[in-house]
C-alpha positions as CSV (number, residue, x, y, z in Angstrom):
1,M,-26.1,0.9,14.8
2,E,-28.4,-1.4,13.0
3,Y,-28.6,1.1,9.7
4,W,-24.7,1.0,9.4
5,I,-25.0,-2.7,9.3
6,W,-27.8,-2.6,6.6
7,L,-26.0,-0.8,4.3
8,K,-22.7,-2.6,4.8
9,Q,-24.9,-5.5,3.6
10,I,-26.2,-4.3,0.4
11,S,-24.4,-6.3,-2.3
12,G,-23.4,-4.8,-5.3
13,I,-22.5,-1.2,-3.3
14,G,-18.5,-1.2,-2.7
15,T,-16.9,0.9,-0.4
16,I,-16.8,4.3,-2.6
17,L,-20.6,4.0,-3.4
18,E,-21.4,3.8,0.3
19,K,-19.0,6.9,1.2
20,R,-20.9,8.9,-1.7
21,L,-24.5,7.7,-0.2
22,L,-23.0,8.8,2.9
23,D,-21.8,12.1,1.9
24,R,-25.4,12.9,0.3
25,F,-27.4,11.9,2.7
26,Q,-25.3,12.1,5.9
27,S,-26.2,9.2,7.8
28,P,-27.3,4.9,7.0
29,Q,-30.8,6.1,8.3
30,A,-31.4,8.6,5.8
31,V,-30.2,6.2,2.7
32,Y,-32.3,3.9,4.1
33,E,-35.1,6.3,3.9
34,A,-34.6,7.7,0.6
35,C,-36.5,7.8,-2.7
36,E,-35.4,6.5,-5.8
37,E,-35.2,10.0,-7.1
38,E,-32.9,11.1,-4.5
39,L,-30.7,7.8,-4.7
40,L,-30.3,8.3,-8.6
41,S,-29.0,11.7,-7.9
42,V,-26.1,10.3,-6.0
43,E,-22.7,9.7,-9.0
44,G,-22.5,6.1,-9.6
45,I,-26.1,5.2,-8.5
46,G,-28.2,4.3,-11.7
47,P,-31.8,2.5,-11.8
48,A,-30.7,-0.9,-11.3
49,L,-28.6,0.0,-8.1
50,A,-31.3,2.2,-6.7
51,K,-34.1,-0.5,-7.1
52,V,-31.6,-3.2,-5.1
53,I,-31.3,-0.6,-2.2
54,R,-35.0,0.0,-2.3
55,Q,-35.6,-4.0,-2.1
56,H,-33.1,-4.3,0.6
57,R,-35.6,-2.0,3.0
58,S,-35.1,-4.8,5.6
59,L,-33.8,-4.3,9.5
60,D,-34.5,-8.0,10.4
61,K,-30.9,-9.5,9.3
62,A,-29.1,-6.2,10.7
63,R,-30.8,-6.6,13.8
64,N,-29.8,-10.1,14.1
65,L,-26.3,-9.2,13.7
66,L,-26.3,-6.4,15.8
67,E,-27.8,-8.6,19.1
68,E,-25.3,-11.3,18.1
69,T,-22.6,-8.7,18.7
70,L,-23.9,-7.8,21.8
71,R,-24.2,-10.9,23.1
72,Q,-20.5,-11.7,22.1
73,D,-19.2,-8.1,23.6
74,I,-18.5,-7.3,20.0
75,K,-18.4,-3.8,19.6
76,L,-18.8,-1.5,15.9
77,L,-16.7,1.3,14.7
78,S,-18.6,3.7,12.1
79,Y,-17.2,5.7,9.8
80,H,-18.4,8.9,11.5
81,D,-17.0,7.6,15.3
82,P,-14.5,10.4,16.5
83,L,-12.4,6.9,17.5
84,Y,-12.0,6.2,13.6
85,P,-8.6,7.6,12.9
86,A,-8.4,10.6,10.6
87,L,-5.3,9.1,9.0
88,A,-7.1,5.6,8.5
89,K,-10.2,7.7,6.9
90,K,-7.8,9.1,4.2
91,F,-8.0,6.6,2.1
92,S,-10.6,5.6,-0.3
93,Q,-11.0,1.7,0.6
94,A,-11.3,2.6,4.3
95,P,-14.3,0.2,5.4
96,I,-17.3,2.6,6.8
97,L,-18.1,-0.2,9.6
98,L,-15.5,-2.3,11.6
99,Y,-16.2,-4.8,14.3
100,Y,-13.8,-5.1,17.0
101,K,-13.3,-6.3,20.8
102,G,-11.2,-4.5,23.3
103,I,-10.7,-0.8,23.3
104,I,-10.0,1.7,20.5
105,R,-8.7,4.6,22.2
106,E,-7.8,8.2,21.0
107,N,-4.9,8.5,18.7
108,S,-4.9,4.6,17.9
109,A,-3.3,5.0,14.6
110,G,0.5,3.7,15.2
111,V,3.4,1.7,13.5
112,A,2.9,-1.4,12.0
113,I,5.2,-4.4,11.9
114,V,4.6,-7.0,9.7
115,G,6.9,-10.0,8.4
116,S,7.5,-13.8,7.5
117,R,5.4,-16.7,9.6
118,R,8.6,-18.6,9.0
119,C,10.8,-15.9,10.3
120,T,14.7,-16.1,11.6
121,D,16.3,-15.5,14.8
122,Y,17.6,-12.4,13.4
123,G,14.1,-11.6,12.0
124,K,12.4,-11.7,15.5
125,Q,14.9,-10.1,17.6
126,A,14.4,-7.1,15.6
127,A,10.7,-7.4,15.7
128,V,10.8,-7.8,19.3
129,E,13.3,-5.1,20.1
130,A,11.1,-2.7,17.9
131,A,8.1,-3.5,18.9
132,Y,9.0,-2.9,22.8
133,Y,10.8,0.2,22.1
134,L,7.6,1.4,20.7
135,G,5.5,-0.2,23.5
136,Q,7.4,1.8,26.1
137,N,7.1,5.1,23.9
138,N,3.4,4.7,24.1
139,I,3.4,4.4,20.1
140,P,0.5,1.9,19.4
141,V,2.0,-1.5,17.5
142,I,-0.1,-2.6,14.4
143,S,0.0,-6.2,13.1
144,G,-2.0,-8.9,12.1
145,M,-1.3,-11.6,14.9
146,A,-0.3,-14.0,12.1
147,R,2.5,-16.8,13.0
148,G,6.0,-15.6,13.4
149,I,6.8,-11.6,13.2
150,D,3.2,-10.2,13.7
151,G,2.8,-12.3,17.1
152,Y,6.3,-11.8,18.6
153,A,5.6,-7.9,17.5
154,H,2.3,-8.0,19.5
155,T,3.4,-10.3,22.5
156,A,6.6,-7.5,22.9
157,C,4.5,-4.5,22.8
158,L,2.6,-6.0,25.8
159,K,5.5,-6.9,27.8
160,A,6.6,-3.3,27.7
161,G,3.1,-2.3,28.8
162,G,2.3,-0.5,25.4
163,Y,-1.1,-0.9,23.6
164,T,-1.4,-3.1,20.2
165,I,-4.1,-3.6,17.6
166,A,-4.3,-6.7,15.5
167,F,-6.3,-6.9,12.4
168,L,-7.9,-10.0,11.1
169,G,-8.8,-11.5,8.0
170,N,-11.7,-13.4,10.0
171,G,-14.5,-12.5,12.6
172,V,-13.1,-11.5,15.8
173,D,-15.0,-14.0,17.8
174,I,-12.7,-16.7,15.7
175,C,-8.9,-17.2,17.0
176,Y,-6.6,-17.8,14.0
177,P,-4.5,-19.5,13.9
178,K,-5.9,-21.2,17.3
179,E,-2.3,-21.1,18.8
180,H,-2.5,-17.7,19.4
181,D,-6.2,-17.7,21.6
182,G,-3.8,-16.5,24.7
183,L,-2.2,-13.5,22.8
184,L,-5.9,-12.6,21.5
185,A,-6.9,-12.3,25.2
186,G,-3.9,-10.3,25.8
187,I,-4.6,-8.0,23.3
188,I,-8.3,-7.6,23.6
189,E,-7.2,-6.4,27.3
190,N,-4.5,-4.1,26.1
191,G,-5.7,-3.1,22.9
192,A,-8.2,-4.0,20.1
193,V,-8.5,-7.0,17.3
194,I,-10.2,-5.5,14.6
195,S,-12.1,-6.9,11.2
196,G,-13.9,-5.7,8.3
197,Y,-15.9,-8.9,8.5
198,P,-19.2,-10.0,10.7
199,P,-18.7,-12.4,13.5
200,R,-18.7,-16.2,13.0
201,T,-16.5,-15.0,9.0
202,R,-14.0,-18.3,8.6
203,P,-10.4,-16.9,7.5
204,R,-10.0,-17.2,3.6
205,P,-6.9,-16.1,1.6
206,E,-9.2,-13.4,0.0
207,Y,-9.9,-11.7,3.1
208,F,-6.3,-10.7,3.8
209,P,-5.3,-8.3,1.6
210,E,-8.0,-6.1,3.0
211,R,-6.7,-7.4,6.2
212,N,-3.2,-5.8,5.1
213,E,-4.6,-2.3,3.6
214,L,-6.3,-1.8,6.9
215,I,-2.9,-2.5,8.7
216,S,-1.5,-0.1,6.4
217,S,-4.1,2.8,6.5
218,W,-3.6,2.5,10.2
219,S,-0.2,3.2,10.3
220,H,2.3,5.9,10.2
221,K,5.2,4.0,9.2
222,V,5.2,0.1,8.4
223,F,8.3,-1.7,9.6
224,V,8.9,-4.9,7.1
225,V,11.2,-7.0,9.2
226,E,11.3,-10.3,7.0
227,A,9.5,-10.9,3.5
228,G,10.2,-13.6,1.1
229,E,9.4,-13.5,-2.7
230,N,5.8,-13.4,-1.7
231,G,3.6,-13.0,1.4
232,G,1.3,-10.8,2.7
233,A,4.1,-8.2,4.4
234,L,5.1,-7.3,0.7
235,I,1.4,-6.7,0.0
236,T,1.1,-4.3,3.0
237,A,4.6,-2.7,1.6
238,G,2.9,-2.2,-1.3
239,F,-0.2,-0.3,0.0
240,A,1.8,1.6,2.1
241,M,4.2,2.9,-0.7
242,A,0.5,3.6,-2.5
243,Q,-0.6,5.4,0.4
244,G,2.5,7.9,0.7
245,K,3.8,6.1,3.8
246,E,7.4,5.6,5.0
247,V,8.4,1.9,4.9
248,H,11.3,0.9,6.7
249,V,13.0,-2.7,6.0
250,L,15.3,-4.7,7.8
251,P,18.0,-5.6,5.2
252,H,18.6,-9.5,4.8
253,E,21.2,-11.8,3.6
254,I,21.2,-11.5,-0.3
255,F,21.3,-15.5,-0.6
256,N,18.8,-16.3,2.6
257,P,15.2,-16.7,0.6
258,T,13.5,-15.4,3.8
259,G,14.9,-12.1,2.8
260,K,14.7,-11.6,-0.7
261,G,11.5,-9.4,-1.0
262,S,13.0,-7.3,1.7
263,N,15.9,-6.8,-0.2
264,R,14.0,-6.1,-3.5
265,L,12.0,-3.2,-1.1
266,I,15.0,-1.7,-0.6
267,A,16.4,-1.4,-3.9
268,Q,13.0,-0.2,-5.0
269,G,13.5,3.0,-2.5
270,A,12.1,1.8,0.9
271,H,14.4,3.3,3.7
272,I,16.7,0.9,5.7
273,Y,16.0,-0.2,9.2
274,L,18.7,0.2,11.8
275,H,17.3,1.2,15.0
276,P,13.9,1.8,16.7
277,S,14.1,5.3,16.7
278,Q,13.4,5.4,12.9
279,L,9.8,4.3,13.2
280,M,8.8,7.1,15.7
281,P,5.9,9.0,14.1
282,N,6.3,12.7,12.9
283,L,4.4,14.0,15.7
284,D,4.3,16.1,18.9
285,L,5.9,13.7,20.9
286,E,6.0,15.7,24.2
287,H,2.0,15.0,24.9
288,A,2.4,11.0,24.1
289,G,4.7,10.1,27.3
290,V,7.7,9.4,25.0
291,A,10.6,7.7,27.1
292,S,14.2,8.0,26.3
293,I,15.2,7.7,22.6
294,N,17.8,5.1,23.9
295,S,15.1,2.6,25.6
296,R,15.9,-1.0,24.6
297,P,14.3,-4.1,26.1
298,A,15.5,-5.2,29.5
299,E,16.6,-8.5,28.2
300,N,18.6,-7.3,25.3
301,E,21.6,-5.5,26.9
302,E,23.8,-5.7,23.6
303,I,24.9,-2.5,22.7
304,H,25.6,-1.5,19.0
305,S,27.7,1.0,17.9
306,W,25.1,3.0,16.1
307,D,23.3,2.9,19.5
308,R,25.3,5.9,20.3
309,L,24.2,7.9,17.6
310,D,21.3,10.7,18.3
311,L,19.2,9.0,15.5
312,S,16.2,11.4,16.1
313,S,15.2,13.0,12.7
314,E,15.5,16.5,13.5
315,N,19.4,15.7,14.4
316,L,20.2,13.6,11.3
317,R,22.8,15.7,9.6
318,K,25.7,15.5,7.5
319,S,29.2,13.8,9.3
320,D,32.2,15.6,10.0
321,R,34.2,12.7,10.7
322,Q,37.1,10.9,8.4
323,L,35.0,8.7,5.9
324,S,36.0,5.3,5.3
325,N,37.5,3.8,2.2
326,M,34.2,2.2,1.4
327,E,32.1,5.7,1.9
328,E,34.6,7.3,-0.3
329,K,34.3,5.1,-3.2
330,I,30.2,5.5,-2.8
331,L,30.5,9.3,-2.8
332,F,32.6,9.1,-5.6
333,S,30.4,7.4,-7.5
334,L,27.6,9.3,-6.6
335,S,29.1,12.3,-7.4
336,F,28.5,11.4,-11.0
337,A,24.5,10.9,-10.8
338,P,22.0,9.0,-8.5
339,K,22.4,5.4,-8.7
340,T,20.6,2.2,-7.4
341,I,22.2,-0.2,-4.9
342,E,22.6,-2.5,-7.8
343,K,24.8,0.2,-9.9
344,L,26.7,1.3,-6.8
345,G,27.8,-2.3,-6.3
346,A,29.3,-2.5,-9.7
347,D,31.0,0.8,-9.5
348,T,32.6,0.1,-6.0
349,Q,32.9,-3.8,-6.3
350,I,31.5,-3.9,-2.5
351,D,30.0,-7.2,-1.2
352,Q,26.1,-6.1,-1.7
353,L,25.1,-7.1,2.1
354,Q,28.1,-4.7,3.1
355,L,27.1,-2.1,0.8
356,I,23.7,-2.1,2.4
357,Q,24.9,-1.7,5.8
358,V,27.2,1.2,4.9
359,L,24.4,3.0,2.7
360,S,22.5,2.4,5.6
361,M,25.0,4.4,8.2
362,M,25.5,7.1,5.7
363,E,21.8,7.8,5.4
364,L,21.2,8.1,8.6
365,E,24.4,10.4,9.2
366,G,23.0,12.7,6.2
367,L,25.7,11.8,3.8
368,I,23.4,10.5,1.4
369,R,19.7,9.8,0.7
370,T,17.5,8.2,-1.0
371,C,15.0,9.2,-4.1
372,P,12.1,7.5,-6.3
373,G,13.1,4.7,-8.0
374,G,15.4,3.3,-5.4
375,R,18.2,5.7,-6.0
376,F,20.8,7.1,-4.3
377,V,22.5,10.4,-4.1
378,A,24.7,12.4,-2.5
379,V,24.1,15.2,-0.3
380,A,25.9,18.4,-0.7
């Protein structure tokens, strides 16, 4: 593994060039042993970079770091390791080397749950319900171990006996925030904490966007529970949209600043979240030990009207029930052209929060669907 560490430590060589070198030479050791002429055959490697690589031909630092990881029971996951999820490797910025504690299991890609550090009880309840449900259904919960929504999601998954992964913006030997030391231990015992940064790396603001991109890339879907106008949850959602992932968002009160970013994501075309079953990956789940689709946390016995709906993707269909007055107004407005929430609100004179709720149910029943640009269209 010292050659992987060595390649990662070379200054001026980013992830794209690291992968080009690996494609050309097949292994970091072969890169280490390559002559200048061979290095120059790689696209993007000019004389200056070839010289830098040759000048870094020493394994002393890499071996020292490897010894430190062994002392602290820190493991390394290389880009060629079969445990590195194929889903995460699809994206150009996937790191060639990750540090972790715990166990990375096969099929570790899961569903991300992210949100505000200063969350409301409403957001906490939604995060806990979703994470518990996913944990019961053997779907890994992916998050960032931050205060608030992240912490609640990891904890609920663990309480359900599930598997969870926390991506960090610091070394895996450092607990941040400090009050999550118990949670960190629980995740290591029943999942993994992973970082692109070596041990002793302190958290810095510029490290967290990379952490957020890893959260997204390791996930089939991303659930944004609460997001203000700025913050890491919005960054993660942005990466997910760029990666072509499904983004599900909990609708929020329009006058509450904790949910302004969330509602903006919905307006931009994110899926409206109503039930944890929406988060199930589109996989053959019969081999994943999936429990009943109506499983819910034992401590939450409240039953909402939508719990009686079969919300699995294969059963979403156009409803044959009698439409409400609001639904008729919405469908009449959409009969002329696809429209955004703002345009629908202006046409129908329905309160925006109520409109979001009605649109959510109509989408789940197959009456409408979302299309690019955050617009809704009636299903014929």
